[in-house]
C-alpha positions in Angstrom: 11.8 2.1 -22.2 11.8 2.6 -18.4 9.7 0.8 -15.8 8.1 3.7 -14.0 4.9 3.8 -15.9 1.7 4.7 -14.1 -0.2 2.0 -12.0 -3.8 2.6 -12.3 -5.8 3.3 -15.5 -8.6 1.4 -17.3 -9.5 2.1 -20.8 -10.8 0.6 -24.0 -9.8 -2.9 -24.8 -8.4 -2.4 -28.2 -5.9 0.5 -27.8 -5.1 0.4 -24.1 -5.7 -3.2 -23.1 -2.6 -4.4 -24.9 -0.1 -6.5 -22.9 0.5 -4.1 -20.1 4.3 -4.2 -20.4 4.3 -3.4 -24.1 4.1 0.4 -24.1 6.7 1.2 -21.5 9.9 0.1 -20.0 9.4 2.2 -16.9 8.6 -0.1 -14.0 8.2 2.2 -11.0 7.0 5.5 -9.8 4.0 7.7 -10.4 4.3 7.2 -14.1 2.7 3.8 -13.6 -0.7 5.4 -14.2 -1.2 4.1 -17.7 0.9 0.9 -17.4 -1.1 -0.4 -14.5 -4.5 0.6 -15.9 -6.9 -2.3 -15.6 -8.6 -2.5 -18.9 -12.2 -1.5 -18.7 -14.4 -3.9 -20.5 -11.6 -6.3 -21.2 -12.9 -9.8 -21.9 -16.0 -9.2 -23.8 -14.9 -6.2 -25.8 -16.9 -3.5 -24.1 -16.6 -1.2 -27.1 -17.9 -3.6 -29.7 -21.4 -2.6 -31.0 -24.3 -5.0 -30.8 -27.5 -5.4 -32.9 -29.6 -3.9 -30.1 -27.5 -0.7 -29.6 -29.2 2.5 -30.5 -27.6 4.8 -33.0 -26.7 7.1 -30.2 -25.0 4.3 -28.3 -23.1 3.2 -31.4 -21.9 6.8 -32.0 -20.9 7.0 -28.4 -18.8 3.9 -28.7 -17.1 5.2 -31.8 -16.1 8.4 -30.0 -15.0 6.4 -27.0 -12.7 4.3 -29.1 -11.2 7.4 -30.6 -10.8 9.0 -27.2 -9.1 5.9 -25.9 -6.7 5.9 -28.8 -5.8 9.6 -28.2 -5.4 8.9 -24.5 -3.0 6.0 -25.1 -0.9 8.2 -27.3 -0.7 10.9 -24.7 -2.9 13.4 -26.6 -5.0 14.6 -23.7 -6.8 17.5 -25.2 -7.9 15.4 -28.2 -8.9 12.5 -25.9 -11.0 14.9 -23.8 -12.8 16.3 -26.8 -13.6 12.8 -28.1 -14.7 11.6 -24.7 -17.0 14.6 -24.3 -18.6 13.8 -27.7 -19.1 10.2 -26.6 -20.9 11.4 -23.4 -22.9 13.9 -25.4 -24.1 11.1 -27.7 -24.9 8.7 -24.8 -24.0 9.3 -21.2 -24.8 5.8 -20.2 -21.4 4.2 -21.0 -19.5 3.7 -17.8 -16.3 3.3 -19.8 -16.6 6.9 -21.0 -17.0 8.2 -17.5 -14.1 6.0 -16.4 -11.9 7.5 -19.2 -13.0 11.0 -18.2 -11.6 10.2 -14.7 -8.3 8.9 -16.2 -7.9 12.0 -18.4 -8.4 14.4 -15.6 -6.2 12.3 -13.3 -3.4 12.6 -15.8 -4.1 16.4 -16.1 -3.9 16.8 -12.3 -7.5 17.8 -11.9 -8.4 15.6 -8.9 -12.0 16.9 -8.4 -12.9 16.3 -12.0 -11.1 12.9 -12.0 -13.0 11.7 -9.0 -16.3 12.9 -10.5 -15.6 10.7 -13.5 -14.8 7.6 -11.5 -17.9 8.2 -9.2 -20.2 8.6 -12.2 -18.7 5.4 -13.8 -19.5 3.5 -10.7 -23.0 5.0 -10.6 -23.6 3.5 -14.0 -21.9 0.2 -13.3 -21.4 -0.3 -9.5 -19.5 -3.6 -10.0 -17.0 -2.5 -12.7 -13.8 -4.0 -11.3 -11.7 -2.0 -13.7 -13.2 1.3 -12.5 -12.7 0.2 -8.9 -9.1 -0.5 -9.6 -8.6 2.9 -11.2 -10.5 4.7 -8.5 -8.4 2.9 -6.0 -5.2 4.1 -7.6 -6.5 7.6 -7.7 -7.4 7.5 -4.0 -3.9 6.2 -3.3 -2.4 9.1 -5.1 -4.5 11.4 -3.0 -3.3 9.8 0.2 -6.7 8.3 1.0 -5.3 4.8 1.7 -8.2 3.3 3.6 -10.6 4.2 0.7 -8.0 3.0 -1.8 -7.7 -0.4 -0.2 -11.4 -0.8 -0.1 -11.6 -0.2 -3.8 -8.8 -2.7 -4.6 -10.5 -5.3 -2.4 -13.8 -4.7 -4.2 -12.1 -5.2 -7.6 -10.3 -8.4 -6.5 -13.5 -9.8 -5.1 -15.0 -10.2 -8.6 -14.5 -13.8 -9.7 -14.3 -13.0 -13.4 -11.9 -10.0 -13.1 -8.9 -10.8 -15.3 -6.5 -8.1 -14.2 -5.8 -9.4 -10.7 -2.1 -9.3 -11.0 -2.2 -5.6 -11.9 -4.4 -4.8 -9.0 -2.3 -6.7 -6.5 0.8 -4.9 -7.9 -0.9 -1.5 -7.6 -2.2 -2.3 -4.1 1.4 -3.3 -3.1 2.8 0.0 -4.4 0.3 1.9 -2.4 0.9 -0.1 0.7 4.7 0.5 0.3 4.0 4.2 -0.1 2.0 4.2 3.1 4.9 2.5 5.0 3.1 -0.9 5.2 6.1 -2.9 4.2 4.8 -6.4 5.2 1.4 -5.9 3.5 3.2 -4.5 0.4 5.4 -7.6 0.2 2.4 -9.9 0.5 0.5 -8.0 -2.3 3.6 -7.9 -4.6 4.1 -11.7 -4.1 0.5 -12.3 -5.0 1.0 -10.3 -8.2 4.1 -12.4 -9.0 2.3 -15.7 -8.4 -0.4 -14.6 -10.8 1.9 -13.2 -13.4 5.5 -14.6 -12.9 6.8 -13.6 -16.3 5.8 -10.0 -16.0 8.9 -7.8 -15.7 7.0 -4.9 -14.1 6.0 -7.2 -11.2 9.4 -8.8 -10.9 11.2 -5.5 -10.8 8.9 -3.9 -8.3 9.1 -7.0 -6.1 12.9 -7.0 -6.3 13.1 -3.3 -5.5 10.8 -3.7 -2.5 12.9 -6.5 -1.2 16.1 -4.4 -1.7 14.6 -1.6 0.3 13.9 -4.1 3.1 17.6 -5.2 3.0 16.5 -8.7 1.8 19.3 -8.7 -0.8 19.4 -12.4 -1.6 15.7 -12.6 -2.5 15.9 -9.3 -4.4 18.8 -10.7 -6.5 16.7 -13.8 -7.3 14.1 -11.6 -9.0 16.3 -9.0 -10.7 19.0 -11.3 -12.1 16.6 -13.1 -14.5 15.4 -9.6 -15.7 19.0 -8.5 -16.4 19.5 -11.6 -18.5 16.4 -11.1 -20.6 15.0 -8.7 -23.2 13.5 -6.6 -20.5 16.7 -5.5 -19.0 16.8 -1.7 -18.8 18.6 1.1 -16.9 16.6 0.5 -13.8 17.0 -3.2 -13.6 20.8 -2.9 -14.3 21.1 -0.2 -11.7 19.4 -2.3 -9.1 21.6 -5.3 -10.1 24.7 -3.1 -9.7 23.6 -2.0 -6.2 22.9 -5.6 -5.2 26.3 -6.8 -6.5 27.9 -4.1 -4.4 26.1 -5.3 -1.4 27.5 -8.8 -1.9 31.0 -7.5 -2.9 30.7 -9.1 -6.3 33.2 -7.0 -8.2 32.9 -9.0 -11.4 29.2 -8.6 -11.5 29.4 -4.8 -10.8 31.8 -4.5 -13.7 29.7 -6.5 -16.1 26.5 -4.7 -15.3 28.1 -1.3 -15.3 29.5 -2.0 -18.8 26.1 -3.0 -20.0 24.5 0.1 -18.5 27.1 2.3 -20.1 26.8 0.7 -23.6 23.1 0.3 -23.8 21.7 3.3 -21.8 24.3 6.0 -22.1 21.8 8.8 -21.6 20.1 7.3 -18.5 19.9 9.0 -15.1 21.2 5.7 -13.7 24.5 6.0 -15.6 24.9 9.5 -14.3 24.5 8.2 -10.7 27.0 5.5 -11.5 29.6 7.9 -12.8 29.1 10.1 -9.7 29.4 7.1 -7.4 26.0 7.8 -5.9 24.6 4.4 -4.9 22.1 5.4 -2.2 19.6 7.2 -4.4 
């Protein structure tokens, strides 16, 4: 499992709102789309039926749950079909429009993706999970000012329970925009809220490494490399940090671990080629 998942999606609580480090060991990069999804409806199970739901609404929720399951498993065409059946049954579920945005975002259909997010907010203007997802979408489109406004709106909700994820996503976007100081502040906020999350720790360490703050970067990546969450990315970062401090023993130990545990990784290929400035 790598740590480059994808920072910005928000789905159904049961299938996708699992602990957000559980489905991937990829901690950086554009793949963060699903991993950093804020879970739409998390808290009070948005997809659970109620006694007052119409038959159409109940049917729409069933299809939405199915669509979320397909989406979580990477089955985009099946997810799209089930989502469309959900909207056909009842187009008043903001979660279904949100999922439509996520599916089309993954399929690289930006116009349709944005339409989904906008319609979700038209149904529920204060849905923090949709604001998070829409913010990540806008970030990927290079519309940073609009993205930051969406993240701020999501974080302003006092009951929003995915704050660490939004701070992390905001930090990644700020780093992408060259706003290093703001990115560091956002990443530290994510860490304060969720200090045991390896995705947060790794991305904070990586950001500090890129800023040549090697001592602080080491303080965040070393615990990861001593834990169950160590992967090719964390070990590779640890190797580069050990080289910066001329710690030959640590370089040797981490290199051996990378070779024995992640023999097919791109990071091992870089190590063997002696390419340390990737």
